[in-house]
C-alpha positions, -999 to 999 in steps of 0.1 A, spaced: 29 93 45 47 75 72 14 63 86 3 51 52 35 31 48 30 15 82 -6 5 73 5 -10 40 33 -30 57 8 -43 83 -16 -53 56 11 -71 36 23 -89 68 -13 -99 77 -18 -112 41 14 -132 43 3 -148 76 -31 -155 62 -16 -172 31 8 -192 53 -21 -204 74 -39 -215 42 -8 -231 28 -2 -250 61 -38 -262 60 -35 -273 23 -2 -291 29 -12 -307 62 3 -342 67 -19 -371 56 -35 -387 74 -50 -363 100 -79 -387 107 -87 -424 103 -84 -439 68 -109 -465 55 -98 -492 31 -125 -512 13 -117 -547 3 -131 -559 -30 -127 -596 -23 -140 -619 4 -130 -620 41 -98 -640 45 -88 -637 8 -52 -630 -1 -62 -594 -8 -80 -590 25 -50 -603 43 -28 -579 24 -50 -550 34 -50 -559 70 -12 -563 70 -9 -529 53 -33 -513 78 -14 -526 108 20 -514 94 5 -480 83 -7 -475 119 28 -480 131 41 -455 106 15 -428 111 0 -433 145 -34 -430 129 -61 -456 125 -66 -475 92 -99 -493 91 -104 -523 68 -139 -530 56 -148 -560 34 -172 -547 8 -170 -573 -19 -190 -564 -50 -201 -531 -33 -166 -518 -31 -166 -498 -64 -200 -482 -58 -190 -473 -22 -157 -459 -33 -174 -439 -61 -197 -423 -35 -169 -414 -12 -152 -380 -12 -120 -378 -34 -99 -367 -4 -76 -397 1 -94 -409 33 -114 -436 15 -93 -461 -5 -100 -496 -18 -80 -526 -27 -77 -537 -63 -57 -560 -84 -46 -565 -120 -78 -585 -125 -97 -552 -122 -82 -541 -155 -97 -572 -171 -131 -564 -157 -129 -528 -171 -118 -541 -205 -148 -565 -205 -171 -536 -196 -181 -551 -162 -200 -526 -141 -207 -490 -150 -173 -476 -144 -144 -466 -167 -107 -464 -160 -108 -426 -158 -133 -429 -129 -105 -440 -105 -69 -431 -95 -44 -458 -88 -28 -449 -55 -1 -475 -50 10 -509 -62 20 -529 -31 27 -566 -39 29 -590 -68 26 -627 -74 37 -644 -105 16 -671 -123 28 -706 -120 18 -737 -141 16 -769 -122 7 -806 -127 0 -835 -103 30 -853 -88 22 -884 -109 18 -865 -141 37 -880 -171 49 -845 -180 81 -840 -161 90 -807 -177 72 -778 -194 89 -788 -226 73 -823 -223 39 -807 -219 44 -784 -249 57 -812 -271 26 -833 -262 3 -803 -268 18 -797 -303 16 -834 -312 -21 -835 -302 -36 -800 -302 -64 -793 -277 -59 -826 -258 -41 -811 -228 -66 -795 -204 -56 -763 -185 -76 -752 -155 -76 -715 -150 -98 -687 -135 -129 -674 -152 -129 -666 -189 -119 -630 -194 -99 -629 -161 -63 -618 -162 -52 -654 -152 -71 -666 -182 -55 -639 -204 -21 -649 -191 -27 -685 -199 -36 -675 -235 -4 -655 -237 17 -684 -225 0 -708 -249 6 -683 -278 43 -679 -268 47 -717 -267 28 -721 -299 6 -747 -284 -32 -751 -281 -46 -761 -247 -81 -770 -238 -86 -742 -214 -112 -749 -187 -123 -718 -166 -133 -722 -129 -148 -698 -104 -116 -693 -83 -79 -699 -82 -84 -725 -55 -109 -744 -77 -83 -746 -104 -59 -764 -81 -86 -787 -68 -95 -796 -104 -59 -804 -113 -53 -824 -81 -86 -843 -87 -76 -853 -122 -101 -830 -139 -74 -811 -156 -38 -819 -167 -24 -785 -158 -34 -756 -135 -25 -719 -139 -25 -703 -105 -3 -685 -80 25 -696 -56 4 -691 -25 -22 -715 -39 4 -741 -48 29 -742 -19 9 -766 3 3 -791 -25 40 -790 -35 52 -795 0 28 -824 4 43 -838 -28 9 -839 -45 19 -814 -72 49 -802 -92 54 -767 -106 67 -770 -142 73 -733 -148 69 -699 -133 63 -667 -152 84 -642 -133 118 -626 -139 135 -652 -117 130 -684 -99 110 -683 -67 126 -691 -33 92 -704 -23 92 -730 -51 129 -738 -55 140 -755 -87 110 -743 -108 124 -727 -140 111 -694 -155 96 -691 -189 125 -669 -199 150 -696 -189 132 -719 -212 134 -695 -241 100 -679 -239 100 -641 -237 71 -638 -213 71 -622 -178 38 -619 -159 27 -607 -125 -6 -605 -107 -3 -574 -86 -24 -560 -58 -26 -524 -46 -47 -495 -36 -71 -473 -56 -90 -441 -49 -116 -420 -66 -104 -398 -94 -99 -362 -82 -77 -367 -51 -55 -336 -49 -19 -341 -62 -4 -328 -29 -24 -354 -10 -14 -382 -34 23 -372 -28 18 -375 10 1 -409 5 31 -419 -16 54 -411 14 33 -431 38 28 -461 16 65 -463 8 74 -463 45 47 -488 52 59 -515 28 94 -510 42 84 -519 78 94 -552 92 57 -559 100 47 -557 63 79 -574 50 74 -603 74 38 -607 63 49 -607 26 75 -634 33 50 -657 50 24 -650 23 48 -659 -5 44 -626 -23 69 -600 -35 68 -564 -24 67 -545 -57 59 -510 -46 50 -483 -71 39 -448 -62 7 -433 -76 22 -419 -108 40 -451 -118 11 -473 -107 -12 -452 -129 11 -453 -159 16 -491 -156 -21 -497 -152 -30 -477 -182 -4 -496 -203 -16 -530 -191 -52 -521 -196 -44 -515 -233 -25 -548 -235 -53 -568 -218 -79 -551 -240 -60 -562 -271 -57 -598 -258 -95 -599 -253 -102 -585 -287 -78 -611 -303 -97 -638 -284 -130 -625 -296 -143 -617 -261 -149 -581 -269 -154 -561 -301 
């Protein structure tokens, strides 16, 4: 009997050690090997620069390599083929929600997992320095007096910038002649060249023109005024209950284990708090607006529904 008890005890101990080993393996710290980040936009784009700043700071935090690869339009197919293990991620922005709402590509929101929201940039509405519209109120009054005569340059029809412009026009109860262009940079060029009265874009696209006194920002769509563009009022300050943000972050394939996502949360949070990343954000004129994977997923799902409704109201989708 004593021998039997000893054998049982040894068996239980061995089982416990085996379970501990398995648990230790399952809960191993992420990352244990290099992490690849695909960039969905072009080399040198704002998102590409964000990814590289994040990778540099994440390497400082973890001691592991973070490899940035510009994939462009091949990003989503490449991510979809990768294992759902947290070692292959991709950049994405709020604009991706608009693409999904429009049915672009072969993917659905449930195919992917939002991993983190990193930074945000609020839309701004600007005119040429010699524009007769000194304030946003002037522009709205002129638009109401002559509907459709004020031209607004924005990004491609169906983009989130376009949707934001529609939302601002609706809040102000004014009808703009909205002209879509192929990039945010092109909207600024169109406005500065006299091909549009107003441009809807982002602070990073406008700072140089404002500093050169070629343009004036009439209003910003954030919660508060921007240090980068001092003196520009918010829509809320002018009485319009509208707050918008174009955010950028990281996405992964659906199916990444929850314990791995929790570890990624810890790393991404520490990364955006580093001086390296904060200094880049300051120079880039963006706000650090970190959300972990759960909150980023929840917010993305809500915004997806809102964007889908805006597109339906505009007749872009059924």
